[in-house]
C-alpha positions in Angstrom: 29.9 150.3 68.4 30.6 146.8 67.3 33.8 146.6 69.2 31.9 147.6 72.4 29.3 144.9 71.7 32.1 142.2 71.1 34.0 143.3 74.2 30.8 143.2 76.3 30.0 139.7 75.1 33.6 138.6 75.9 33.4 140.1 79.4 30.1 138.3 79.9 31.5 135.1 78.6 34.5 135.5 81.0 32.2 136.2 83.8 30.2 133.0 83.0 33.4 131.0 82.9 34.5 132.4 86.3 31.1 131.7 87.9 31.2 128.1 86.6 34.7 127.5 88.0 33.6 128.7 91.4 30.6 126.5 91.3 32.7 123.5 90.2 35.1 124.2 93.1 32.4 124.5 95.6 30.8 121.3 94.3 34.2 119.5 94.5 34.5 120.5 98.1 31.0 119.4 98.9 31.6 116.0 97.3 34.9 115.7 99.3 33.2 116.4 102.6 30.4 113.9 101.7 32.9 111.2 100.8 34.7 111.8 104.1 31.4 111.5 106.0 30.6 108.3 104.1 33.9 106.8 105.0 33.4 107.7 108.7 30.0 106.2 108.8 31.2 103.1 107.0 34.0 102.6 109.5 31.6 103.2 112.4 29.1 100.7 110.9 31.8 98.1 110.6 32.8 98.6 114.2 29.2 98.2 115.4 28.8 95.0 113.3 31.8 93.6 115.0 30.4 94.6 118.4 27.1 92.9 117.6 28.9 89.7 116.6 31.0 89.9 119.8 28.1 90.6 122.1 25.8 88.0 120.6 28.3 85.1 120.8 27.2 82.3 122.9 30.3 82.6 125.2 29.4 86.2 125.9 25.8 85.6 126.5 26.8 82.7 128.9 29.3 85.0 130.7 26.9 87.8 131.0 24.1 85.6 132.4 26.5 84.1 135.0 28.0 87.4 136.0 25.0 89.8 135.9 22.0 87.5 136.6 23.7 84.6 138.6 22.6 82.0 136.1 24.5 78.8 135.6 24.1 76.0 133.1 21.8 73.2 134.3 23.4 69.8 134.9 22.1 67.0 132.9 20.4 65.3 135.8 18.5 68.5 136.7 16.8 68.6 133.3 13.3 67.2 133.1 11.5 66.8 129.7 7.8 66.9 129.7 5.7 65.5 126.8 2.9 67.7 125.2 0.4 64.9 125.3 
């Protein structure tokens, strides 16, 4: 009877170890997938930051104003400054 109890406990322990290994492997895969997602999102964020810098540059804004809106810089003799008095 004692042998069966020891065998049962050993089987139970082995089953527990197997379940733990399966969970560790599953967690490892999940962590790996999440790390890949983070890397992709960081690369996308870096690209978007560069796009923001490029699009908000004064040269680009001037070019877009000229091409899309037909605006041109004012010549110095066309500028009139009004006082707030």
